[in-house]
N, C-alpha and C positions, 0 to 999 in steps of 0.2 A: 504494500500500500504506500502510495506517495505521501510525502509530508504535505500538510496544509501550507498555504501561503504564509500564515503567521509563524509556523514552526520553521519554515525555510528562512524567513527574515530573522528569527531568533538565532538560527545557526550562523547566518552572516554577521549578525550583531556581535557574536563571540569574537570576531576579529579585532574588536576594540579592547580585549582583555590586556593586551600588551602596550596600551597607550602610554603608560608611565615610562616605558623604555626610552621614548623620545626625549623626555626631560633629563634623564640620566645621561644618555649618550651625548646630547648637545650641550648640557649645562653643568655637569658635575665638575669637570676640569675648571671651568670658569668660576665656580663657587669655591672650590678648595684652593685654587692657585690663580686668583684673579689678576688681570692686568692692573697697572698702577692707577689708571684713571677710572676704575670700576666702582670705587666707593665701598669696596668690601675689604675686610681684613684677611690676609693670607692665612690659610689653615694648615697647609702642608706644602713641602717643596714640590715644584712642578715636575722635576725628574722622577721623584718617588711616586707621584700621582700617575705618571706614565706607566710605571711598573704595576701600580694598582689596577689600571685599566687592562693591562696585559693579563694579569691574574684573573680578572673577571671573564675575559674572553676564553681563557684556558678552562675555567669552570664550565662555561657554556659549551665548549667543544667536547669535553668529557661527558657532560650530562646528556647530550643529544642521543648517543647510542645507548647509554645506560637507561634513560627513561623509556626509549622505544622498546628495548629488550624487556624491561621490567613490566611495562603496561601490557605488552603482548601476552604475558604470562599471569596476569592478575585477573581473577574472576570473582566478582562480588555480586550481591543482590542488586547493586546499582549499576553494574556493568564494569567493563575494563577501563574505560577512559575517564568517566566522570569523577571518580575519587581522586585521580591525579589532577584534574582540572581544579577541583575545589582546594586541594592541598597546595597546589602551585599558586593559586590566587592569594591564599592566606600568607604564604611566604613572601610573595611580591608586595602585598599590602604592608606587611611588617617592615620590610627592608627599604622599600621606595619612599617611605615616610621618615623612618628613623635615620636614614643616611644624611638627611639635611639637618640633623641635630648632633653635630660632633661634640665629643666630651670636653675638649679644650678650646677656649675662645681665643686662640693665638696659634701661630705657626708651630706645629708639633708633629713628630713621627707617630704619636699616639693617634692623632686624627687620621693619618694615612692608614694605619693598621685597622682602625675602626671602619674606615671607608672600604678597605679591602674585604673585611668580613661581611659588611652589608651588601657589597657588590656581588660577592660570591653567593650569598643567600638569594639575592635578587635574580641572578642569571640561572641558578638552579631552579628556582620557582618559576621563572619565565618558561624554561624548557618543560618543566613538569606540567604546566598549564597548556602551552601552545602546541607542543608536539602531539599529545593525545587529542587535542581539539582538532587538529588537521587530520589525524588518523580516523576520526569519527566519520569523515565524509564518505569514504567508500563503504562504510558499514551501515550507513543510514540511507544512502541513495540506491534506488532499485535499478536504475538504468543510466545510460549515458546522458539522456536528456535531463534527468534529475540532477546528475552531477554538474552539468552545465548551469542549471538554475541555481544550485547552491553556491558554485564558485562565482557566479554573477553577483550574488548578494555579498559574498566575501569581498569581492573587488570594490563594490560600492562602499562598504564600511571601511575598507582600507583607505579609500580617498577621504572619508570623514576623519580618520585618524591622522592623515597628512595635514588636513586643515587645522585640526586641534593642536598638533605639535608645532606646526609651522606658523600659525597665525594667532590662535587663542592663547597658547601657553606664553609666548613672549609678551603679549598684552597683559596677561595676569601678572607676570613677573615684574614688568617695568612700572605698572600703574596701580595695581590693586593688592595682590595677595602675598607676594614674596615666594621663596622657594618651598618652604615647608607647607604652607597652606595651598599652594598650587598642587603639590604632590597629594594632598588630601582630596582635592577635587578630582584629580585623575584616578585616585583609588576608588572614589565613589562611582566614577564612570566605569571602571573595571568591574566592580561588583554588579552594576546595573546591566552590563553586557553578559556577565557570567550567569546570573540567577535565572533568567528565562530559559537559557540553554539547558542548564542542569535540571530544572524542574519540569520542563515540558517535552524534551526530546528523549525518547526511549531508544536505547541502543539495541541493535540487532546483533547479538553476540554470536559470531561464527568463528569458532576456533580455527586458527590458521596453522595447518600442518607445517608449512615451510618455516613460519616464525618460531614454532615450537622446536624445530630441529636445528635452527641456527643458534650457535652459542654467542655469548656476549662479544668475544673478541673477533 
C-alpha cells in the first residue's frame, strides 16, 4: 500500500533533522576563534580548532559504516531504523546546544577539548539519525514511482534547509538571538521534523540477507 500524501510529506520533512549541522559547520570556527573585528572573545587557538574539526569528521567517517551495520541488525517492536533516529536526534539536541556554552570564558585548551567532545557526540548523533532515515526509503516505498515521490519531497525540504542555514540563521545570529538561542530554535525544528516521521510512518521490516552476511569491516 502506498503512503498517503501526508505521510510522504512527513518523510520528506525528516530531511530537516540535520538542520543544526549548518550552524556548526559554518559558524563554530568563527565562534571559538573569531577574527579581531568580530566583537567576540577568542575561546580556543585557531590551529587547535582545526584539529577539533578534523576529529569531528573522523567520528563521522567511522560512525557511517558502524550505524549502517548496527541498524541493519536491530529488530525492535518499533522497527530497525526509528530507534536510531530518535536516539540520534537526542544526541544532536544535547550537543548542538551545549557546544555554544564553553566552560571557560577566555582562550583555553579546555574549551577546545570541550568542543571536540561535543562535536564528536554531534556527528555520531547526526549519523545515527540521518543514515537510518535514508535507509527507510527503500523499505517504505513499494515501487519506483513511490521512491521518486519520496525523494521529491526530500529534495524540497533540502532546499528549505538551505534557506534556513543560508538566510535565516545569519539573520538570527546578527540581529536577534545569538549562537546558543539560534541552536535552540534549530533543535526545535529538528524535533518538529522528526516527530511526525516517527509517529506516523510504519516500517516494513524485510530482513536483508546480504546485510546480515556482511561483516562490519
